[in-house]
Each structure stands twice: as structure tokens, then as C-alpha cells.
N, C-alpha and C positions, 0 to 999 in steps of 0.2 A: 587169526592174524587180523590186524587193522591196516587201513590204507592211509589214513591221514591223522591218526592219533586221537580222533574224537569219536568215531563210530565204534560200536562194540565188535567183538570178534565175529567172523562170518558165521560160525556155528551157533551163535546166539539165536538165530532165526530157527524156529521150530515149525515143521510142516504140518498144515492141516490136510492138504490134498495136493496131488501132483499129477499131471497128465501130459501125454504127447498125442496130438490129434493130426491125422493125415487125411487129405482130401483126394480120393482116387479119381483118375481121369475117366474111368468107366465103371459100370455096375460090377460089384464083387459077387462072384458065384459062391453060394453058401454050401453047396453040395461037397461033402467030404473035405470040409475045411479043417486043416490040421495045424494051423499056426500056433495055437496054444501048446499043444503037445510037443511040437518041434522046438519051441523057444524055451518053455519052462522045463520040459523033460519028464513031465508026469501029467495025467489027465486033470482037467478042472473039476472042482467039486460040484459046480452048478453049470448047466448049459441050457440056454433058452434059444431055440431056433425057430424063426418064422420065415421060411423061404419065400412065401407069397408076397410078403411085404418088404423083403430084403433086410430083415432085422435078425441080429444074432448077438448073444451075450454069453460070455464064459467068465466064471469067477472061481477064485481059490486063494489060499494063503501062499505067500512067497516071501521068504526072508523076514518072517514075523509081521507082515503087513497083508492087507487085502488087495489083491491084484484083480483087475477086471479088463477084459477085452470086449469092446462094444462096437458093433457094426450097424450102421444105418445107411439108407440110400445117400451116397455122396459123402460119407464120413466114416472114418475108422479111428478108434480111440483106445489107447492103453492108459489106464488110470490106476493109481494106488491110493488107498485110504486106510485109516486105522481099523484094526480088528475090533468089532463091537465087544464091549465089556459091560459089567454091571453098572446100573445107573448111579451107584454111589461113588464111582471112580471120578477122577478129575476129568476135565474136558479132554477128549481124545486127540492126541497128536501122534504123528508118525515118527518123529525124531528130528535130529539136527539136519539142516538143509544139505550139507555136503554128503552126508551118509545116504539120505533118501535119493538124492540126485544120482549117485553112483548106482544104486540098486535099480531104479527105473531105466536109466540109460543102458544098463546091461541088457535088459529085456528088449528094448526097442532097437538097439544096435544089432541084436541077433535076428530080429524080425525083418529089418530093412532089406537085406539081400533077397528075400522072397516076397517082398511087398509088390503089389501091382503098381502100374505107372501112377505117379502122384503129381498133382498140380500145385499142392500147397502143403506146408508142414508147420505145425504150431507147437510151442512149448508153453505150458501154463502151470502156475503154482500159486498156492496161497500159503503165506507164512506169517507167524506172529512172534512177537517178543513180549512176554509178560512184564508188566510194570506195576508199580505200587498203586498209582491212581491216574486219573485222566490228565492232570497237570504234568505229572512225570512223563506220561506218554507223549504229550505235545512237545515237551522239552527234548525228548529223544527224536521225534520226527523232525524237529528243527535241524538236527545234525545231518539228516539225510536229504533235506530240502533246502539247499543254499539259496534258491531263488524265491523262497517264501519267508516272510517275517511274521511270526506269531507273537502277539503281546501276551506273554505268560502271566503278567500281573493283572490283566483284565479278565473278565468273565468270558471264556471261550468255550464253545461247545459245537458239536455236529460238524467238525471240520472234515472235509474230504477234498483231496487233491488228486486229480486225474489228468494224465498227459500222455501223448504219443510223441516220441522222439525218434523218427526213422533214421537209419544209417545205411550206407551202401554195404552190400555183402562183401566180405573178404574172401569168401569161397568161390563165388561165381560173379564175374563182371556183368554189370547191368541189373543184378538183383537188388531189391531194396528190402531191408529188414525192419519191420515195424516193432517198436519197443513200447508197448502200452503198460503203464503202471498206474496203480490206484493205492493211495496212502490214506490211512485213517487210524483212529483209536477206537477200539471196540470194548464193550462191557458185555461179557457173556455170563449168563446165569445157568446154574445146574438145578433143574427142577424135576421132581418125581411126581408123576400124575397117576393117581389110583382111582379105580371105580369103587364107590361105596354105595350103601343102600340109599342114601339121600342124594346121590349124584356123583360128581367128579370132585376129588380133593387133590390139591396141589401142595407140595412142600418144597420150599427153596433151600437147597443145600449150601449155597454160597455163590459168589460171583468172582469172575476173574477179569481184570483189565489188561489189555495188551495193545501194542502197536500192531497194525495189520498191513501187510503189503500183498497186493494181488498183481501178478505178472502175466502178461500175454505177449510172448515174443514170437513173431511169425514172419514167414515169407509173404511178401505183399500179394494181395489177391488179384492183381492185374496181370499176372503171368498166365498166358493162355496155353502154352505148350507144357508138356510134362517136365518136371524137374529131372536133370540128368541123373540116371540111376547110379552111376559111379560116384556121384557127389553127395548122395543122401546121407551117408555117415558123417561126412564133413559138415554138411548143413545142420545136422542134429547137434553136433558139438558146438558149432557157432551159436546156435540158438540158446543152448544151455549156458555157454560162456557169457553171452550177453546178459542173461538172467543173473548169473553169478556176479558179474560186475556191478549191476544195479544193487543187488543185496549187500554188496561190500561197500560201495562208494556212494550210493544214493542216486538222486536224480542228476545224472551227468549228461552232457551233450553227446 
């Protein structure tokens, strides 16, 4: 659906990567950690655990995508990325934004009831919309950026627009939600690198131009006490809803 008759449908955005990052109030014990099994319902394919340094990583396929749980001192992250494929394939994407958002939210929402005390929660996503060329990409960005005026008839390149528009939380009085966005047009090349007798050979398979949007929606870092445990699910929904609004409507107050 569209919101103002000028921006493309919401599902025109294709996801490169998506994550939910949580910042625990205390050190997370890694002994007998069962979060993955409890949430996914089956063991991960890869587990790397380094208790001495407080690092842990689990990976596996989930709903046709690569899911990862990564723990570092002061940081817990659930991330989804494309399943690696042959080099000849197109640039790897996860699928339409609404579909991927539902998939990852399902995982994180199931984890939050058993999460440790958290002082901060972040939703991040990188999405793209393929376009014909750079000029077409800037014309599309113009629809999402009403406060910016691009002279499409002039030679324009290397445009990057980044801004944070905080909002008061609707879930918890006194909380502030940061809404960081970064808008650009990217040209991505598909390249095969092979080792040959004379050295390294590269072959370009083609390139793809796309509008690119990076979102980082988070509870403000100035909160010193743990987030209310009973509100974590609602805060996660608010973060993802704010991201959804920006992807639909563009840079709005």
C-alpha cells in the first residue's frame, strides 16, 4: 500500500540484513545457554562459545534465511541475513521488508520473556529498492525526502542524507526513541575472483543500482535503569512500527 500516492508500495523495499540488538544490564553467563533451542525449537548448526571472553555465537537456517544469535560483553544481537549461494546469483537479499520483519520479530518476541534485564533495545535494518540508474534513484529518493531538493537536471553524485529525528515513546512515559536514518543510492557490482597461475583474476558479472535506506531505531542511551520487563514486547513493536513508518512515508517528523 502507499501513504501519499507518490511513494512505492511498502513491500518494494527488499532487505539486505535485519537485526535486533539488546544491551544487558549485567554480564550474561554463557554456561548452559539455551536461548536458541528454546526460541527456534531445534539446535543451531554452528556454535562458537568463548566463556573466558564472554563471547558466544550460534547460527542456523530459519524460514529460508540465515539466523544468528551473537553475544558479546554488554551486547546481545539477533540478526538475519541471506543464505549464501553461488557467486553467479544476483546480489543476495532476504525478501520484502514486511515478510522479513514478521519472521525476525517472531524470534525476538519469543526470546524477550527469558531475556536478562536490559537497559537498551535497538531495531536495525538495511533495505534497498532496485532502480534503472542513478538519476532514477535520486528521483525516487526525492519522494521520501520532502525536506531535500535535488536538482535532477544537474550532475549529481555521491549524495548521502543522514538524520536523527527523536520522538517520545508511546509505550513508556519519559522514554525517547531515536530514529536514525541514512538515505543513498548505491551501485553494487557482482565480481568473481579466481586464483590463477599468473595471479588473481576478476570477472565482473554485472552491476545493480538501488536506493538504499539504513534504519537504526532505538531507545535512547541515557536510560540508566533497566527497561520494564513487562514492556519489552511493546517496546519492540514500537521500534519496528517506527521503522515501518519511515519505510512507508519517508523522512517524517
